[in-house]
N, C-alpha and C positions, 0 to 999 in steps of 0.2 A: 537610571538608564536600564533598559531591558537587556537581559542576557539569557542565552539558551544553553543548556547543558544536557548531556545524556549520562545517566548513571547506571552502573551494574548493581543490581539488588540481590542480596543473598538471604536465605532463610524463608522465602515464600514457598508454601506448600499447596495452597488452594486459592480459589476465587475470593474467599473471605479475607485472605492475607493481602492480596492486591487491593481489595476494596478498603481495608483499614488504612493502608498507606495513602491511597487516593483520597480518602476522606480527610486525613490529617493535613495533606498538602492543600486540598481545596479550602479548608477552613482557615488556613494561614493567609492573611491579606497580602503578604509580601510575594506570594507565589501567584503569578498571573494566569498560568496555564500549566496543567500537569496531566500526564498520561502514564499509568503504571500497567505494564504488560507482563502477565505471568508466563506467557508462552515464550518470551524472549528473556525473562528475568531482568528487564530493563525498565527505567523510568525516563521519560523525556519531559523537561521542564523549561518554562520561561518565567523568570523572576526579576524583581527590581533589585539591581546590583547595588543601588544606593542604600537599600534598607537591609539586605541580607547577602552574605557571601555564599560561595559554593560550599565552603566548609560548614556554614550555618545550615544549609539545606541538608547536607549529609547528616549533621547532628540531629536535625528535625526528624529525619527518617529513622535514625538509630533509637530515638526516644520511643518510637512505636514498637521497638523490639526486633528490628531487622537491620541487616548490614547494608552499607552503601559505599560506593567508591566511583570516581570518575571513570566513565566507560573507556576501555582501551581495546581497539580493534584487534590487537595482537593477543589480547587476553581472552581466550575462548572459554567463557564460563560454561557453556553448554557441554563442551568436551570434558571439562573437569568434573562437572556434575555427573555425567554418564559414568565416568571412571569410579568416582567415589560411591555412587549408588550401586554400581556393579559389585564393588568390594564389600559394601555393607550387606547386600543380598547374599553374596557368596559365603561370608563368615556366619551370617544368620542361618544359612542352610546347613553349614558344617555342624553347627550345634543343634539344628532342628531335626536332622535325620535320626540321631540317637534318641532325641526326645520323642519322635514319632514311634520309633521301635518300642520304647518303654511304655508309651501310653496306648498305642493302638496296634502293636505288632501282632498280638494274638487274634485280634478281631479280623485282620486281613490274612491270617494264616501263616505268619512268620513263626519260626521255631521259638518255643518258650524259653525265656531266660531263667536260669537257675539261681535267682536271687529272691530275697524276701520282698513282700509288698512294701514294707517300710523303706527298704533300700531303694526299691523302684521309685517311690515317691520322692525320696531324698535326691536321687539323681535327676528326676524331672525338675525339681526346684533349682538345682545347680545349672542345668542347661537353659532353663527359662530365664534365670537371672543373667546368664551370659548374653542371651539374645537381647534382653532389655538394655544391658550396658552397651552393646553394639549399636542399638538404635536409640541411645540416650538423647540424641538431638530432638526427637519427637517430644520427649518429656520436658526438656528445658524450654522448648518453644511453646508447647501446649500449656504448661502451667504458668509460664511468664505472661502469656496473653490472657489466661483465665484470671489471674490475679489483677490484671489491669482492666478486667471486665470487657475484654475484647477477644473472646474465644475464637479459635480457628479450627481447621481440620485436625491439627495435631492435638488440640485440646480434647476432641472427641475420642481419638485413639488412645491418648494418655489415660483419660478417665476410664474408658472401657477396659483396657488391658490391665490397668492397675487394680480395678475393682475385682476382676477375675483372679489376678495374682495374689492380692492380699486376702481375699476370701479363702484361696487355697492354702495360704500360709496359716490362716486361722484354723483350718481343718487339720493341717499338718501338725500344728502345736497340740491340737486336741488328741491326735493319735499318739503323740509322744507321752502325754499324760494318761491317756486311756487306750492302751494298745488293743484292748479287746474290741474296740469299735473299728479297727482297720478294715475289716471286710466290707462294712457298709459305707465307708467314707468315700466321698467323690471329690476329686480336685479338678481345677480348671487350668492347671499349668500349661497343658498342651494348647488350650484355646488361646491364652495370652501369647504364648510363643509363636504359634502359627498365624495368628492375626498379624503379628509384626513381620513375619517372614513374607506373607502375602502382600503386605503393604510395601515392604522393601522391593519385592519383585515388581509390583505394579509401578512403583516410582522409577525403577530402573528402566522398564519397558517404555513408560511414559516419556521419560527424558530422552531416551534413545530415538523414539518415534518423533518427538518434538524437534529433535536436531535435524531430522530429514526434511521438515517443513521449511527450515531456513537455508536449504541447500542452494536455492536460486541466488541468494545474496552472496553466499560463500563462493559459488562458481564465478560470479562477476568480479569479486575481489581477487580471485586467482587468475583473471584474464591478463592483468597488467604484468609485464615482465619486470624483473628486478633491476636489470641494467639496460643501457642503450649504447650503441656505437655512434660517437659524435665526431664531427670534423672540426677541430680547433687548431689554429696556428698551422694549417696545412698538414696536420697529423690526425690520424684516426685513433681515437682513444675510447676505451670502454669506461663509462661512468655509471654511478647509481642513478636510478630514476629520480631520487630526491634532489640530485644536483643539477638537473636540467633546468634551463631558463628559457624564456620566450626568445625566439630568434635563433636558437641553436640549430645547426645543420646536422641532421640525423640520417645515418645510412641504415637501410633495412634490407637484409639479404633475403633470398627466396626461402620461404618456410618460417621466417622469423615473425614474431608479433610486433606490430607497430606500437611503440611504447607510449606515445602521447598524441594529442591532436595536432594536425599540421597541414601544410600546403605543399604539393609536389613541385620541386624545382628542377628535377632531372629524372628522366625515365618514364616508363608507363608499364602497368601491370594489372592483373586481376586481383581483387581483394576479397577475402572471405569475411563478410560482415555479419554472418548469421548469429553470432553470439550477442551482438548489440541490437541488430534490427529485426532478427528473426527471419531474414530473407535468405533462403538456402542457396540461391544461385549467386556465384561470385560476381562482383561488380567491376567493370573495366574502368581504370583510372588513368588519367593522362596529366600532362603538364598543367599546373594551375588548379587541379582538382583538390578537394578537401579529403583528408584522411582522419579516421577516428581511432583513437588509442584503444588497444585491446583486440583490434582486428588482425587478420593474418595475411601477409604478402605471399601470393601463390606462385607467380610465374617469372618475375624479373626483378633485378635490383633497383631500388629507389633511393633518391635523396629527397628529403623534405625539410621545410623550415617549421620549427615548432611554433604553433600559435596558441596552444593551451596546455599548461602544465599543472601538475598538482591537483588542487581542487577545482581547477577551471576546465578540466577535460570532460568530455561527454560521459565517459565511463564513470568518473568520480561523481558527476551529478546524478547519473542513473542510480548508483549505489545509495547516494544520499536520499534521493526521492523514495526508493524502496524501503530504506530503513525508517524514514519518517512515516511512510504508509503503514508499516507494521506496528510502529509505536503509537499511532493514532487509534482512536476508538470510534467504532460505528455507533450510531444512536441505539441500535439493538443491544450492544454490549453494555451501555450505561444502565439499562434496565436490569441486566443480569448482575452487574456490580451491586446495584441497590438491593436486589433480592438476596445476594450472597452475604451482604453485611448483616442482615437480620436472620439469616437462615440458621447459622450455628447455634446462637442462643435459643432459638425456637426448638431445635433438635434436642438440645440438652433438657429443655423443659418436657418435651414429649417422652424422652427416655425415662425421666424421673416418674412421670405420670404412669408409664407402662409398668415400671417396677412396683409402684404403690398399688395399682389396680390389681395386678396378679397376686401380689403378696397378701393383700387384704381379702381377696376372693378365696384364699385358702389353698392356693396352688404351691405354696412353699417358697423358701428363699432361693433354692437352686433355679426353679422355673422363672421366678421374677428377675433374678440376676441375668439369666440367659436373654430374656427380652430386653433388659436394660442395655446390656453390652451390644446386642445385635442392632438395636436402633442407633446407638452411637456410631457404630462402625459402618453400617450400610449407608448412612446419610451424608458421608463426607462429600462436600460439593466440588470435588476436583473436576469432574466432567463438565460442570457448568462453567467453570472458569476457562476451560480449554476450548469450548465449543466455537466461540467466535474468532479469537486471535489465530488459532491454527489454520482455520479456513481462510482467513484474510491473508496470512503468509503464503499459502499455496495459491490463492487466486491472483495476488499481485505478482507472484513469481511466474505463474503461467502467462499472465499478460505481458510481462517483461520479455519473456522468451519469444513472444509474438510481436515484439517491437511496440508495445503499448505500455506507457508508464502511468500507473495509477498512484497519485500523490498522497492519498489518504483513504482510510477505510470508510470515511464519510462519503467520499466520491464513489467508492465501490458500491455502497448501498444506494446512493442517489441514482446511479446509472440503471439500476433495476426498476426504477419507477418512471422513467422518461416516457412522456406521451407525445412530445413534439420536438423535432430537431430543426434548428435554424442554421443554415449555412451562409457564411459570408461568401460573396461571389469571387472577387479578385484575389487570386493567390490561394483560394481554398477549393472552390469548384473548378476554377480555371488554373492554368499552369503558373500564373503570376509572371509571365514573360511576354508582355504585350508587344505587338509589332505594328508599325505603320504600314497599311496596305493600299491607301489611296489618298490623294490630295486633290481637292477641287477648289479652284480660285474664282473669285467674283471680281474680275478686273485686275487681279494680281496673278503673276506667274508662280509656278511651283517654287522656283528659286527664291523669289521674294518672300513667299510664305515661310519657307524653311529658314531663311535668314532671320525673320522676325521671331518665329516660334522657337528656334534654337536659343536665341538670346535670352528668352524668358525661361525656357525649360532647363537650361544648364544650371540654374540657381536652385533647382528643386530636386528632392530625392524621391518624389512620387513615381511609382512605376510607369505611369503614362508619360510623365516628363522624360524619364530615362529612355523610353521608346522613341520619343521625338528626337532626342539628342543622338541616339545611335543611328537613326535614319539620316539625320542631317550630316553626320560625319561620313557616312557612306557616300553621300552626294557632294561632299566637300563644300558645304555651305559656309559662307564667310561669317566672321564674327561681328557683332554689333554691341556697342557700349550702352549700358542702361543706367538710369538713376531711379531712386525711390522704389526699389523692388519690394513687392508685397505678395505673400501667399495667403489666399483666402481659403480657409479650411473647407473642404468639401465642394469647392467651386472652381478654383483655378488660380492663375497668376496675373499680376498687374505690375506695370512699370512705365517709365517714360523714356522714350528714345532720345538719347543725347544729340544724335545727328539731325533728326527731323523735328525735335521739340514737340513730340506728340505722344499721346497715351497709347500703350499697347496692352492687349488682353489675350490670354490663352486659357481657355477653360470651357465650362459647360454653359448651357443656355441661361441658367440662373445668374451666373456672373455677368453676362452681357446685359441681361434685363436689369440687374441691380445698378449697372453703370449707365443705364438710359439708352441703350442701343435697341433698335427695332429690326424686324426681319421681314423681308419681302417674300413673295410667293416662291421665287426661285430658290432662296435660301431654305425655306421651309421644305420644299420638295426634295432637295439634296439631303437635308437633315433626315427626313422620313425614310428616304431610300437607304441611307446608312443604318439607321436605327432598326428598321424592319429586317435587315439582314444580320442583325446581331452584332453590328460594328459600333463601337463607342465613338460618337462624333465629338471632336474638339473644335470649338470655334476659335478663330484667330481674327483679331480686329486691329485696325490701324486708324487712330483718331476716332471719328464717329462712323466709320464704315466697317462692315463685315468683310474682311479680306479673303476668307476662305474657310473651308472645313477640312479637318484631318480625320480620316477613318482609321481606327485602331482596333485590332482583333487580339483577344487573349484566348487561345485555344482551350477548350474544355479538357480536363484531365481524363485519362483513360479510365480511372477508377470511379469517377463521379457518377456516371450513368448507372453503373452496377450497384453502387452504394445507395443511391436514391431509390432505385427499383426494389432493392432488398428491404429497405426501411419501410416503404409503402406496403410491401407484401406482408410485413409483420404488424401492420396496423398503426404505424407511427405517422403522425402528421409531419410533412416536410415543407419547410419554408426556405426561400432564398431572400437574403437582405443585401441591398446594394445602394450605392450612391448614384448609380446610373439612372437615366431617365426610364420612364415606364416602358417605352417601345423596345429599347435595347434589352432591358431586363426580361420582358415577356418573351422575346425571341430566343434568348439563351435558356430561359426556364422551359420553353416548349421542347427544345432539344433534349433537355434532361428529364422531362416528364414531371416537372414541378409545377403545380397549379396554384400555389399560394406564394405570391411575390410581394415583397416590401421594397418598393423602389423610391428613388429620390430621397434617401435617408442619409443625413449628414453623419459622419463618424460619431460625433458627440451625442446624436439622438438614437443610436442603435440600442443603447441600454434602455431607453424609454420604451422602445418597441418591444423589447424582451419583457419588460415589466407589464406592458399592456396584455401580452399573451398570458402571462402568469395570472393577472387579475381576471382573465376570462376563465380561469380554472385549470389551465394546462401546466404540467410539470415539464419545464423546457430545458433542452440542452442546446448550447450555442457552440458552433464549430467555426473557428477563425484562425488567422495566421499568428495570433498571439501578441501582436504589437499594437496596431491601430484598433483592434477589436477588444482590447483589455477591459474597458468598462462593461461591455456587453457580456464578456466571459465571466466577469465577476458578478453581474446581475443575475445571470442564468442559474437555475438550480444545479446545473452541471456545465462547467466550462471545459471544452475540448480544444486544445491548441495543437497546431501543426509545428513540429520541431524544426523551424526554419533556421535556427541557430541555437547554440548552447545556452546563451543568456535567456532566450525565450523558453527553452525547455525547463529552466529552473524557476522562472517567474510566472509565466502566463498559463492559465488554465489549470484545472484539477486533474485532467487526463492529458497526456502528451502522446501524440502519434509520431513515433520516431521516423517511420518510413514515409510520412506525409501522404499516406494512402488512405483515401476516405472509406474504403471497405473495412478499415480497422475500426471505424465508428461502430459498425454493425458488430464486429468481433468483440469490441470492448463491452458493448451492452450485453452480448451473449455470455461473455465470461462473468460479468457481474451477476446476471440472472442465475447462472449455474452455481456460482460461489454462494450467493444468498440462499439458494435452495439447499446447499450443503449445510450452511449455518443453521437454517431452520430445522433440518433433519437432526443435526447435532443437539440443538436445544430441545427438540421434541423428546429425543431419547434420554437426554440428561434429566429433564423434568419428569418424564414418565417413570424413569428409573427410581427417582426419589419419591414420587407420588405413590407408586405401587410398592416400592421396597420398604418404606417406613412402616406402613400398616402390616405387611407380612412379618417384618422383624418384630413388631410390637405384639404379634400373636393374634391379630384381629381375625384371621381365618383358622385359628386353632380349633374352634368348635365345629368347623366344616370338615377340615382335612385331618385333624388330630395330630398335626405336626407343627413344631416350633422351629424357626430358622436357627441353624447352628451359627454362632458368631464367626467361626472360621470360614464358613461358606459366604457369610456376609462380607468378610474382608476380601475374599477372592473376587466376589462379584463387584465390589466397589472398585478394586484395583483395575479390573478388566473393563469396567465401564469407561474409565478415562482413556485406556488404550484404544477402545473401540471408537471413541469420538475422534481421537487424533488420526486413527487409521482411516476413518470415513473422510476426513479432510484430505488425507493423502491421495484419495481417489480422484481429486480434482485434476491431478497431473495427467490423467488418462482422458481428459475432456477432448472431444473431437467435434468440430463444427461441421 
């Protein structure tokens, strides 16, 4: 049996770390799916519970040299990392300042210390050793991975700094035995020490900045209040949110947050839903209306019945969707992971080659060692690992703020490539609230037609059937008993009238033709009149006669016309797909400005139509209500579902439009393009940094400029390259359409 778990991972320092864990999990046949994210320090896995336990998975990760534990929402690893890295940097700096004074004080014009050169070097050794001890995690991680032939960023730093440190120890011992050489001796203690200080600073800033990319999820988690005021046994009592159950009657006072999802049973008020839907204008709610947990009651006291608690609330589902999106990996990230896996061993090889080339060219040990250390330090692939996940976190957070839930980074990347958008008609382009506007009888009165049609329609949940039932109730149509009721998918309803012992049909033209009924000119004329006006004609038959036609209208949404117009302006091909006949579909399409119509399509065949478009070379997005359109949403390159209910929001589509506003289709594509643009910027600078940085550090341009990169500068540049990549991702929050 498959089981899903989320794990907190400790010890990861760069992209090669996450790539190593990912590779170990992917190679284990018991793990069905895994995604390791360095930006969140988490792993999300699906595994075969019959073959391996959660403890076994944790042990598998620990064997790679990293820590793992079951993820705990209350255990904020990011905050703990920020604090620990701040303290590590602070203590490193405390010992680093006197080290700087000793090694470089005179160079920058500081007062000269009245101590011997030997004492000066001895103190440098002591301070550097203290800094190494403070940053000992780098060495334990680096050499552990090196011995396992899985070197990571820490391995590069450990080798580079210890090479400089032990070379300086060697020189120091030489001075002890040959004091006369002290004036010409050169040690690298300050290089080793300041490389570690800059790495510590970079990691602190990186973790602090990374934490800001996850603010969207943290803010959502903070929306739900801790307690709720509940009416139980005629008493108002305050209980913990975790104690609420479905059916509880909850009181919400003015200014309070609505604790869970529910339905109003008393009062009316305006509700601020901006934190969930992104809609800044408060929404008026009355008796029977739905409430979303985490929103704010603005003007009047309300009582409501809880309909969704715990993980069933819209807020909980939004948080879950966002966490899964951040945990997932876009195709572009998979390439980065593959590069990162082989990158560190390659860098170690290049560093050794640099050392040997310069040494045997006769430039001396000091020069060769400088090149060796600089190559190791500057090539750390931190920026590569952060380029994609930090941008994904910001992009999905921005989308959620605008009422758009992007369920995975795969969907985020797919939205960037869309060439054609296919809209379902009913409930998507239209309001999904059809109304009967006209009844025309052929030898039958309106009352007789309503009597027959209501009897059939009340057995179905189709929107058109519900429209017939509502109209019949308004007209107080009498009830009729039926036998052998059948619902023909995509066509209509069939049954036998118990009273008249005859067959009854309610549906479209296909249904009546299938049942052997024919149409005279009068029927055809009325049908054409309804269809040409954009009204959906429903046939009603009694025995072998067409009894009448019912005209139904489903008004177009206010947002549909603007969304279609904007998509076409941007060069997207726009299609409408519907089960309606050609004339009705064309009439509605003309109102919307859609010139590509797929009509008379059964629900089961919608996915086939999507596939045909894909086979013609188009990258297709399907927009539907998320229930009947599920196969088509799954077939499309990108499924976009309208959040008509919390179950739909969780299951249907890869992007969910919380506000059911089709203009958000355009916004979702725009946010995707902007985020992917930022990812490409990040990857460009991360790759360019390494492509240019390694040759500079290796001394390739020494003969042109006569300068070799100082390892301390390399460390500073490496650290700030990661910070710059994360900062560039943070700019996504300033996106304006």
